[in-house]
N, C-alpha and C positions, 0 to 999 in steps of 0.2 A: 639893596640887594642888587647885584648885576645881573643884567638879563643878557645872553647870549643868545643870538640867534644867527638860525643858518642860512646863507644867501637867499634861499629858497622863500624863507617866510618873511622877509623885510618888507614888502609891498603889501602882503594881509597885515602885519603888524600896525604898519602906518594908516592903512585902511580902516581897521577895526577900532584903534584906540586914538587916533588923532584927528579923524575927519569926520564930520557930519553927514546926515545922509545924503544931503542937496550937493555936497562937496565931493562925493565919492565919485558920482557919475563925471564932473568935471576933470575930478583928478584921472579918472581911468581914459577919460576920451582924449586929454593932453596927454598920457603917455602912448597911445595908441597913435594919435598923431604924427608924435616925435618919431615913432618907429618907423609908422608909414612914409613919411617924408625922407626919412634916411634911406631906406630901402629902395625907394623910388630914383632917388640921387645916383646911388651906387648902380642899380641896375641900367638906368641911361646912361651912366659914363662909362660902364662896361660894355654895353652893346656899341656905344661910338667908338671907345677904343677898339675893340675886336673887328669893326667894319672899315675904320678909318687906319689904324694902325698896322693892323695884323692881314686883312684880308688885301688890303691897296699894297702891301709892301711885299705882298706873296706875288702879285702884278695881276691881279683879278681888277679888270675896268667894270664899271659902273656907272649905268646914265641915272640921272636925277633919281627916275621912279624906282629903277630896282635897287638905288641906294636906300631911300627910305622904306621899300619893302624889306630888304637884308636888314636894315635898323629894327623894324618891327618884329621879324621874325626873331630876330638875335634877344631881342626883351624878351619876349615871350619863352624860349628856352632857356637863358638864363634867370628868369623868376622861377619859373616852373623848377629847375636844379636847385635854385635856392631854398625853396619850399620843402622839396625832397630831404634837402641838405638839413633843414632845421627839425624836421620830423626826426632825422637820424640821430640828433643830438640829445641829450637827456638832461643837460644844462646849459643855461646861457655861457660859463666859463669853456665847457666842452665845445658850442659850438663855436666860439670866439677861435679856439685855439686848432678846431678842424679847418677853420677859413685861413688861418696864418700858416698853416703846415700846405697850404697850397700856394698861397702867395709868396711866401719867403724864399721856397727852393728856385721859384721860377724867376721871380724879380729880381732878387738881391744879388745873385751872382754875375749878371751882365752889368749892373749898377757898380757893383764894387770892382769889376775889372776897368770899366771906364774910367772910374775915379782914380785909380792907380794907374792909367794912361796906356791901357791895353783897347787896341783897336782891331775891329773886324768886321765882316760884310753882315748884312741883316742875315742873311743864308743861316751861316753858321749860330747866331744868336738864337735864331727861331730853332734850330736844330737841338741846342744845347735846352733851350726851353721846354721842348715838347719831352726830351730826355727826363729831364726834372718833374715834367709833371707825371709821367708814365711812370716814373719811379715811386712819386708818392702814392699814385693809385694801387700799384700793385705792391706796395707794401702794406697800404690801409687793408686791402682784400686778405692778403693771404698772411699776416703777420701781425701780431700783436705788439709792435713796437714803436716809437716815434719815429716819423719817416722826415722830420726837418733835414738832418744833417746827411743821409744817404741821398735826400732828393737833391741839396746842394751840391754834393761832391759828384753826382752823376751829371747834373748839369755844368758843372765845371770842368770835368774830364772830357766829356763828349763835346763842348765848345770847343775846347783847346785842340782835340784830337782831329775835327774834322775843318779846324781853323788852319792847322799845320799840313793836315793831309791832301787838302783842296788847295794849298798855295796862294790862300786868300792875301789880300795886300793888308798892311798894318803890321798887327803886333805888339810887341812890347816898344 
């Protein structure tokens, strides 16, 4: 007899039918350790990217103590927002799709433009990324539709518009 399981029931099935009582604890401790290690790495790298790449490219100068404090505060904010995002999601697949709906519209447009030879200033790139982020947020709040394509289009249009309106060096 074929057993078809929903994705939410796989861990329960493994735990109930394939693990002894002593191994259940070790199994779940290992899963929690993997999840916490991955989350810790993502929070740390996001805080460093925010402080070094974003804030320094905007022109904010830090002393070493101020930079460390900024890293700590941004780690807390990113961790708390990740916690709220995980509470918002009903399944792991929905959580992954929700995080990629923020990542793809923001990062993929400048990356693809750079691959195809388009050069612009960091100011126009950041304005386009902000437009993509705000588009994703507004679509998620007010509409029941996928925000990936509208966010990418918003990023692309605003980036190109500001690049040519502000006469930035570079281009195709």
